[in-house]
N, C-alpha and C positions, 0 to 999 in steps of 0.2 A: 504494500500500500504506500502510495507516495506521500510525501510530507504535506502536500497541498490538500490531499483527500483527508488526512488526519486532522488538519487545521479546520477544514469544512465541517467534519463530523463533530469536533469539539465545539465549534461556533454554534452549530445547530443545537447541540445538547444544552449549551449555556443559554441560548435564546429561549428554548423550550422550558428550561427550568425557571427563568425569570418570568416568562409569561404565565406559567402555571402557578407560581407563587403569588402573582398579582391578581389572579382570577379566583376570587372567593365570593361568598354570598353575603359579604358585609355591604349593605346598602346605605350605610351611614354617610358615605361620601365625605368623611372627615368631620362631620358635624357633631361636635361633642355635646350639643344641647339635646340631641335626640336620646330619649330614654323612656323607660316605663315609669309611669306615675300611678302608684297604688293608693295615694291619699284620697280622702273623700269618703262619702257614705255610699254604700252599695245596697241595692234592694233586689230581692229575689224577683225575677220576672216571670217565671213559669213553674207550674206544678204539674208534672205529667208522669207520675209513677205508673199509673195505669192508663194506657193510651185511650183517648176519646172520652174518658169519663168527664174530665174538665170541660171538654168541648160540648158534650151533650147536656150535662146537668147544671152548668153555671152560665147564666146570661152574660152577654158581652158587656164591655164597659166597666164601670166601677165594681159591680159584683165579682166579675172575673179577676180584676186587678187585686181586689181584697183576698179572694180565694188563693190566688197565686202567691201572695205574700204571707199567707197564714202559716202559723206554726202547726205542723201536723198533729200534735197532741190536742190542739184546740179545734181542729177542723170538724170532727164528728158532732160535737155539741152545737157548733155554730151552723153547720150546713146540712145536717141530717134532714130537717123538715123541708128545706129547699129542694134537696134531692128527691125526697118522697113526693112532693107536689109535682115535680117534673116527671118522675117515673109514672105517676098515675095519669098525668096529662098525655104521656106517650102511649101508655097502655091502660086505658080505663078499666079493662077487664082483669087486670093483674090480681091474682089471689096469692099464689106462692110460685116459686120457681123450681127448677130441677134440683136445687139444693134444699128445698123445703122451706125457704126463707119467705117471710111475709114482706110486704112493701117496706115496713119500718126496719126490719132486719137487713134487707139488701141495701137500702139507702143509707143505713148506718154504717155498713161495711164499706160502701163505696165513697162515702163522704170524707173519710180519712184516707186521702190519696197518698198512700205509701205502698211500697211493694214489699210484702212480707217474704221471708225466706225460711224454709224449714231445713233443719240439719238432718232430719230423719226420713222425711217423705220425698218422693221424686220431685225434682224441680219442674213445676208446671204451672201454667195459669189456671187450667182446669182440664182434667183428663177423664171426667166422669165420676171419679172418686175423690181425688185430691183437688183442692181449690186454693188458688192464690198462695201456693207454697214456693213461689218464685216465678220465673218466666224464662223458658228456653227460647232460643232464637226462632225456632220453627213453630212456636205456639201461635195459633190463629186467634189472637186476643179479641179482635173485632167480632168474630163468630161467637166466641164465648160470651162476650158482653151482650150481643143480640139474643143469644139463647137464654141468658138469665133474665133479660128484660121481657122478651116476647114469647118464650118457649113454654110457659106454663109449668105446672107441676111435673109433667113427664118430659119436658123439653121438646115435645112434638106438636104443640099448639103453634099456630101461625107459621107454618113452614116457609112461607115466602118472606118472612121477616127475620128469620133466625140465621141467615147466611148472607155474606156479602159476595159470595161466589168468586173470591180471589183466593185460590187454594194453594198457591205457592209463590215464591219469589221468581223473578225472571232469570235469576242466576243462582246457582247452588252456593251454599255457605262454604267457607274454607275449612280446612282441617286443622289449621293452626291459628293462633292469635294474630289478628283480631277477629277472625272467623267470618266477618261480614264480607260479602262479595264486593269487588271493586265497582266503582261507579261506571256506568256505560257511557 
């Protein structure tokens, strides 16, 4: 290899090294005033442990804002009657659901919008036996909620209202964390 070729290779390597060192993801452009500011007062903006519960049972505007900012331990006492009124407006024929719950029992359960987790039962939103023992990615939570609201004591009442007919994701879940399919 000639001395000129060695010089060219060394020059290319040095240029590549300088360029790669200067190409980073730092978008500060040397502006030292850019930084994160965590001072101030923060307010919880959304309460969605159980999908669609807040959307269906709490009116928009101030009631929803108050619900979203509520402390979970105070939700049941504050919102159970609101949820029950809405439940009976949605299904005036409601008597009990597939879990044997009255309107007061179901609305009391739903009004505290937290996702419970069982360490001993299967992780599921509802599998016919276990209810709200967690939530697996593949659980069809909207179908479960519709079944509990409109399905009656056997789950078979109002069959046109107990399913959303969205039976799976458009992409399979992954087998490793974070398990969710990538966006299309």
